[in-house]
N, C-alpha and C positions, 0 to 999 in steps of 0.2 A: 594409432590409438588416439592421438590428439585430435585428429579430424573428426573421428566418431563422436567424441565428447563435445566438440564444437557444434556439430550438427544436432546433437541431442539438446544442447543449450539453446540453439536457434529455434528448434521446433518447440521447445517449452515456452520460450518467449512469445512465439507466434500464437500459441494456445492462450497464453495470458492476455495478449492483445485482442484475440477474438472474443474472449469473455468480458474483459473489463473495458474494452474499447467502444462498447455500445453505450447508448444513453442509460439503459437499465443497469449495465455493468458498472458504470460510473456512480450511479446512485447506491449500488451495493457497496462499492469501494468507499464512498463517503460515509456510509453507515458503519462499515468496519473501522474506519478512521475515528469516528465518533465513539464507538463502543470501546475501542482499545485505548482511547486517550492519546492517540498518536501525536497530536499537536500540543499535548500538555506535558508538564514536568512529571516524570514517573517516580521521582524520589519521595520517600516518606521516612519518618523517624523509625518506623518498623522495617527492618531490612527484608523481612518476608514479603511485605506489601510491595516494596520496591522491586524485588525479584519477580513477583507475579506480574506487576504492571509492565516491566521490561520484557518479560516473555510474551505477553499478549501483543505488545507493540512490534515484536520481532516478526510476527506473521504479516502484518501490514507492510513492514519494511521489505520483506521478501517479495511480496506482490509488486511493490513499487519499483524494486530493482529490476524485475522482469519487464516492467513497462518502461524502463529507462527514465524514471522520474526520480531524479537524485537531488533536486533542490527545491526550495520554496516556490520559485517561479513556475516550475512544472506543476505544482499542486494548486496554484491559483485557479487554473481552469477547472478544477474539480469542485470548487466551492459553489454552492447554489446561488443562482442569480435571481434577483428580485423579478417577479413577474410583473409585467406592465398591467396597470389597472384599466 
């Protein structure tokens, strides 16, 4: 049973890489990070706002885990680069 779950996890990660590993996929991921406030502080004086923001950020966190991007250094490559003039 453990092997089957491991294979499912590997297949799921492969799918995430095939979608988000492309230039367009990275642009979508950056958009999701921006929309979710992933790089911002989710806390607010209103606990309902904090809960909402945390929930939205969880989706991006889930994607990043499948892409094995677990630290800031991994995310640096996702930031848009200035185009040369």
